[in-house]
Structure formats: structure tokens, C-alpha cells
N, C-alpha and C positions, 0 to 999 in steps of 0.2 A: 107187802105193806100191812100194818096193823089194821084190824077191822074197824076200829074207831075212827081211823083216818079216812078209810074208804067210805064209811057211812056218813060221818059228820065233820070230816077235815079236822079232827081233834088231834092236836100235837101236845104231848106231855113228856115228862122224863121217862115214861115207860115206852115211848116210841123207839128210842135207841135200844132199850132192853129187848124189845121184840125183834129188832133188826139183828142184834147179837145172837139171839136164839136161832133165827133163820140161817145166819152164817154158819153157826156150829153144826146145825142139821145138815147143811149142804156139804160141809167138810167131812162129817162123819159118815154120811150115807149117799153122797153124790147129788147131782142136780135134781133127781126125782125124790129126794128125801122127804120133802114136805108132803108130796102126794102119797108116799108110802105111809107116813104118819097118819094122814087123814083116813086112809083105807083101813089100817090095822088097829089104830088106837094106841094109847101110850104104852101099855104093858107089852103087847106083842111087838110093837115097833122097837122098843128098847131091847128086848130079847133077840130080835133079828139082827140089829146092829152089832150087839155084843158077839153073837155067833159069827158074823162075817169077819169082824176084827180078830176073833179067836183063831179062825182059819188062816188069816193073813199072818198072824204072829207065830203060827206053827211052822213056818218055813225055816230053811237052814240058817238064815241070818239072825234068828232068835238066839240070844247069848245064854240065857239060863231060864229055868222054870220060875225062879223068884222074880226076875225082871218082867217076865210075861204076866205074872199075877199083878204086878204093879201097873203094867200097861192096861190090862183089862179093867182094873179099878179106876184108872183115869178115864177110860172110855165110858164106863158106866156112869161115873159122876158127871162127865161133860154132857152126856145125853140127857140125864135127869135135869140138869140145869137148863139145857136148851128147851126142853119141853115145858118147863115152868115159865120160861121167858116168852113163849108163844101162846100163852093162855089167851083165850078170847076175851075174858074179863081182865082188863088191865090192872085192876086192883089185886088180882091174884098173882101178878108177876112179881118176881123178887126185885129189890132195889139193887143198884150197883154195889152198895156196901154189903148187902146180903151175899151177892155172888162172890165178892172178894173173900169174905169170911169163909164161905163154903170151900173155895179153892185153897185157902190157908189150912183148913182142917184136912183137906185131901193131902196136901204136902206133908203135914205132920204125920198122917197115917202111913204115907209112903216111906218116910224116914224111919218109922218104927219097924216097918216090914224089912227095910234094908238092913237095919241094925241086927234084927233077928236072923236074917239070912247070912250076914257076915259071921255071926257067932256059930251058926248051926251047920253051914255048908263048907266043904273043902274048897280051896281055891283051885281054879282051873289051871292046868299045866301047860305044856308046850302048845304052840300054835298049830292048828290043823287046817288043811286046805279048805277053802270055801266058807269058812266060818271064823269070825274073830273071837279069839280066846284071850285077847289082851285088853281091848277097850270095848265096852258096851256103849252103843249110841242110842240116844232117845231124842227124836224119833228114830226108829230102826229100819223103816221101810223106804221112806222118801222124805225130802225136805221141801215143804210147801210154802209158797209165798202168795199172799193176796195181791194180785197184780192190778195196778191202776196206772194208766199212762201218766208220765211226767211226775211220778211220785215215788219216793223211796219206800221200800217194804222191808220189814225186819222180822226175823224169827229167832228162836233160841234153840241151841243144840246142847244136850247134856252128855258129857263124856264121863264114863265110870271106869276106873282102873280095876280090872277083875283079878289082878294078881297080887302077890306079896312083894313084888319088885317095884323099883322106881321106873316109871315109863315116860319116855319122851314122845310127844306127839307133834305132828307137822301137818298143816292143812294146805291142800292144793286145790285151786279152782281158778276160774277166769277172773283175774284181778280187775279187768276193765269193767266187769259187770257186777262183781260181788266183793264185799269187804267182810272179813272174819276177824273178830277181836275176842281173845288173843288168837293168833294163827299158829303159834308154837308155844311150847312149854314143857315142863317136867312135872309129873304127877306122883305124889307119894303113894305108897301101897294102899289099895282099897279106898282111894279118895275119889272125889268128883270134881269136875270143872265145867263151868258153863261158858259156852261160846256164843257170842252175839253175831248173827250173820245178816248182812244187809244187801238187798238187791238194789243196786243203784237205779235211779230214775231212768226209764226208757221212754223214748218219744212215742212209740206206739207198740201195741201188743203183737207178738208173733202170730203168724197164720195159724188159725184154729187153736191158739193158745198152746201150741206144741213147743216143748223145750227139750233139747237134747243134752243139756249141760249136766255134768256130774260134780258132786261134792266129794272130794277124796280126803280121807283121814289116814295118815301113816303113823305107825307107832313102833317103838323099839325099846327093849330093856336097856337101861343104862345104869352107871354107877351113881350112888347117892350124891357124891360131891361134884358130878359133872354138870356144868352150866353152859348153855349156848343158845343162840338165837334161832337156829334151825337144826334139824337132824344132820349130823356130819355125813359126808359122802361114804365113809367106811361103814355106816350103818345101813346104807341103801343097797348093800349086796343082797342078792336073792337068799332068802332063808332067815335073814336077820330082821326084816321089817314086815310087820303085819299091815295090810292095806284093806280098808273098808270103803266102798263106793256107794254113795247115796244118790239116786236120781233126783234131779231138781224139777219140781212141778209148779206150774203157775195156775192159780185158781182165780178166775175172773169174776167180777161183781155180777155179770149177767148170768153166771151159773147158779147164783143163789136163788132159791125158790120164792115166788110171790104168793101171797095168801089169796085163796079163791073165795074166802068168806065175804 
């Protein structure tokens, strides 16, 4: 809770800004994120979070060096925004408009990096085992939902065609619990597509917030003039389809840190 609310029960527009910062810190550094920040200070905490994410992104699912640089820039920006949001002095916290503008600047910088990467790097060739060389997914490690009972929760997944070919994609998941739009499509070479994923309202949270669901994205090279609602069976033969699986993670409101100030 914001310190001004704890001390004086003061509620202002900066109350929600503080809450947003606490949520981001919890997502970026876990349930003990706020404690780590209090112990380390802003500079050391930021460096520690970036280092942890850098190690996570160094795994085999990382599609390219350029996309990793973009991910690290996103991490750094989100942490900086979060720390500004949880300033003790509410007057030093950014306004919602400031946050939106900063995120827009981030996306513009990401686009510039992507364009530079497209021009300077060779395209990835045939699919290799254990690592997608067809579609790059962002996020690349797991798909997270802020879980609240009896409420829908949404997140966004970015697909990037890493090839010079037309790529068909097909999304498979538990349709009773999740809705993905679009769940199929054809992507032009080196293009991007955004997929909105919704966790349908659940009556109660699973035990210990554990979720064993997987979000599966299949992709296959197709002809430019081919159009269909889902990947045809002939493309599902082994060796023709690239499959990426993202674990689905629920983040509960009780996991977000409370201020000790």
C-alpha cells in the first residue's frame, strides 16, 4: 500500500500508480521483489533484475541475439518505470500519461532495433531441434496471467516471422479455459502478429496457484497464395511443423508485495 495511505488514509490518482509499480516489481523479481529493492537501493536492484533476466533469456528458447537485446531493453525500462511508481513522495511518481508515453517511446526504439536487425542479419534457415527458427515468441519463457477469481484476465503474445517465407501458424490450448484471437493465420516474411490471449473467469484459484497448462504455437512454411482456417493435416507430418510450447503461469494478487513504509 502507498505510504500516504498507511499514514494518512490519503487516496489520490497516484495510489493506482503506486499499485502498478508494486505489480511490475512482483512480476519482474518475484514476491520478494519489494524487499530486495528496499535492501539494495534502486541502482543495484535494477542491475540485479536485469542480470537475472539476462540469464533466463540465455537459454535454448532464445531465438536471436537481437531479440534478446530487445527483451533486455524492455526489462530495463519496466523496472525503471516501476521504481518511479513506488516513490515514497507521491509527487515524484509519474502520471498514467507519462507511463504511456514512456512505453510508446520504448516500442519506437524496439521497432528501430528490429528494422536494423532485419537489414544487417541473415535470416535463419531450417528448423533445428529444441529451438524455434521459424517464429519468435514474446514473451519467450512463459505466458503469465494476473489471476483473480471470477474475472477474465488477458495478455498479449507477439509472433515474429524469422524467415523469408510465408508462415502459417496454429495455436493449440485448452479452449474451455483460454481464448486466443487470432488462433490461426498466415504471416508474410519478416512480419509480426499480435495475439490476444484471455484466461476465462474461474470460480476459484488452483491449489498453490499451480498451473500445468501449456500454450502451443505450431508453424509451417506455406505458399504465398495458400489460405485456410487452420494448418492442414498434411503440414502436421513430423519434420514439417515447428512447435513452441509456453508454460502458462498464474500470478495471484497476494503475491504482490506490500509496502513496509
